[in-house]
N, C-alpha and C positions, 0 to 999 in steps of 0.2 A: 375859326374859319375851317372848314373842311376842305381837304385839298379833291379835285376833281378827279372824276373816276378813270383811271387810266386801261386801255383797251390792252388784250394781251396782244403780242407780236403775231403775226398770220404765220401759219404753217404750211410746208408745202406735203399734200399728201399722195400718195397714190391708193386708190381702190380699184383691186383687181374684180373683173366680172363685173360690171359696174353698167352694162345696157339693159339693165331692167332690175326689179326684186329687191331684195337686200341689198346690192350694190350699190344701185342708183341711191336708194332712201340714206345710204352711207355717205355715197359724195353728196348729195344734198347738205346734209346735217354738218359738213364738214365747211360745205362751203356758205351756209348761212351764220357761219361764226365769223366768217371772213378768212377762212383759210383757201389756198388756190389747190385745186385737186386734178390731177391725171387720171383719165376716166380710161380704164382698161377694157378692151373687149379681145376677143378672138375672132368670130366672126360676125357679129351681129352689128356691123357698122352703123345702119339706122337706129337700133336700140340705143347705142353708145351716143350717135350725135343727139336722139333725143333728152337723153340723161343731161349732156353739156349742155342745151338749149336751156335746161330747167335749172341751172347754177346760178344762184345767186352771185353777184361780182365780177370780177373780171381776172384773166390771167389761167383759166383754167386750160384744158390740154387733153389731146384723144391720144393713147397708145395703144398700140397694136402687137399680139402676138399668141402663139399658142406655149400656154406655162409647163403645157406637160412635156414639151421639147427643153431641155437643159440650156441650150443657146438661148433659145427664144426669149427664155424665164429672164434670164442675163439682160439682154437686149431690151426685155420690156423696162426693168429699172433705170438702164442705162438712156431710154427713150425722156423717160420723165424728170432724169435729173437734165437731160437737154434742155426741157421742153420749160421746166421750173425753176432752173437753175442748181436747186439741190432738193435735198427729201428729207424729210424729218419724222413721218407718219407712213408705216405699210400696214392696209387690211388689207390681209388676204381672202376675199371673199369666193374667188371665182373655184369651180368647183363642177364636176360630174355628177349630176345630181340622180336618184331614182326616175326611174320613167317606164311605161310600158316594155318598151324597146332593149332595157338593162337589165329587166328582172331574170334573176339568176337564183331560183330557189336549188338546194342541192337535192339532187334526186331526180329533178325536171327537168334541169339543161343538160345541154350535150356539153363536154370538156370544152370544146371550140369558145363555145359561148360562157362558160363558167372563166376560164381564164384569160379572155376578152374583157368582161366585166371588171374582174381584178387590175388586167393591167392597164385599163382605162383609168378608173377611180384611183389607183395609187398613182400613176403617172402624174396626175393632174392635183388631185385633193391635198398628196403628200409628199411627193416629192417635189412638185411645182412650188409649194408651199417653202420648203426648204431651200431649193434654188433661189427663189425671191429673197428670201430670210438672208441668205450667205452676201446675194449682192447689195442687198438694203444697208445691211449693217457694216460691211467692209465700207461702204460709202460714207455712214456715220464715222466711222472708227479713224477714216483717215480725216475728216475734218474736225476730229476731236469735239464733236457734237452731239448731245444727250438726241434720243428718240424714243419711237414706241413703235411695236409691233403688233396687232392685235388679229388673232385669226375667229375666223366664223369656224366654228366646230359643228358638233349637232348634239341634242339629246341621245341620237342613235347609239353615239359610242359607249354610252352606260347600259341602256336599255335593251340594246343589241337591234336589229333590222333583219328579220328571219327572211323576207323575201329580194333583201338587199345586203347582204354578209359584207362584203366588199367595200360599200359607202360606210358600214358602222366599223372596219377595221380602218378604212383611210382615216377616219375621222377620229377615231380614238388613237391612231396614231400622229395625227397632228396636234392633238390635246398635249401626247407626250413628248411632242418636239418640242413645242411651246416652252414646255415648264424643264426641260433640257438646256434650251438657249437664256431662260430668265436666269439661270444660275450662270450660263456662260458670259452673258452680256450685262450684268447689275453690274460689276467693274468699270464699263463703258456709259455708263448710265443711261442705258439703253432696256426701258420694260418690255416684256413680253408675257402677253394675256390671250385668254380664250373666250368667246362667248359659245354657249352652246343653246341654241334654240332648239325650242319644239316645233311644234307644225306652224308655218308662217302663210298668211294669205297674201301670196303675190299673183302676178297675173298666170305663172304658170301651173298653178294649184286651184283656181278659178273654177275649172270643171268640176274637181272633186269636192269642192267647197259647196257648189251650186247642184250638184246630183247627190244620188243615193248615199254615197260616203257622206255628205256634210255634216249631218245631225250627231254622228259617231265621232268624228272629227272635235266638233267643236265640245261634246260631253269628255272628252280626254281630261279638259281643266275644271277645277269645280268654277270657276268665270265663265264657264259656258260660251266660250270663244275662242278663237286662235289668235295667235300672236299677228301683228301688224310688224311691214318691214321697217317703219319709224321707230316702233321699241327696241328691236334689234342694232338699227343706227343709234339708237341714243344711249346703249347700252357699250356700244364701240367707240361712241366719242370720247363717252366717260373713263372707259379705259386708257385711251391714248393721252389721256390729259396728264400735264403734271402732277394733280391732284392724287391722280389713281397709280403713281410709280411704286409706292409701298405695297401695292396688289399684285405686283410683278410675278409672274406663276401662276395666279389665280386661273379658274374656269369658273366663269359667271352664269350659272343656269338661268337664261330666258325661257321659261316655257309654262308660265302661268298655272305653276304647280301640278300639272301634267305628271311630272315624273319627280319622284322626289331619292335622294342618293345618300347614304349615311359618308 
């Protein structure tokens, strides 16, 4: 007689930047597995509430804060712990992403615009993630509990982003941060990994995909398409699982073979 299948215990998960796109898909993936999710947002409360309504199960919550501000980043973790009781997984997805407003090609932009782009992207994409990791890891260490940090990086960290060098630099720093923390936190049974997506079909990118750039963007991959938020969410979900703990320190390319690194 076979034993009945035992469901894994539910986890408490903080997903930053979950008002839409990849963050929303990550929150949905964890919730579908029975985990409780703290949905973080900075200013798009409507989008965060929509994500919250889409989550299966119950016990989920909203948390708010500008993770580019150090004290706010710590408070985001505190809010999530207060709402969920504890935290087991942190997915650092929130980022200042490339846009027409923050394009900063060297030789074309003013020094003020150049420094503003670097300041905003580094503050959120790298320092914000570092401050979240500090608060989250200390929570786990204090509990004597295992856990996982998954950072959402970028293909651009490896191939470069000529129109958005601050973005590429901040994501490269995020990957390096993750590898440093993987070594530091392994004795505490906390894994740290990163996902490096290529171009992903989020709501924010729909105008590019539907416009003149669409064919060229799809042609970057030999699959002839771009990635989906759900594919990135699946990668993050697996990396946060106990089965993936031995992959701590890894950077998982999720770009449809659009960029191969040695």
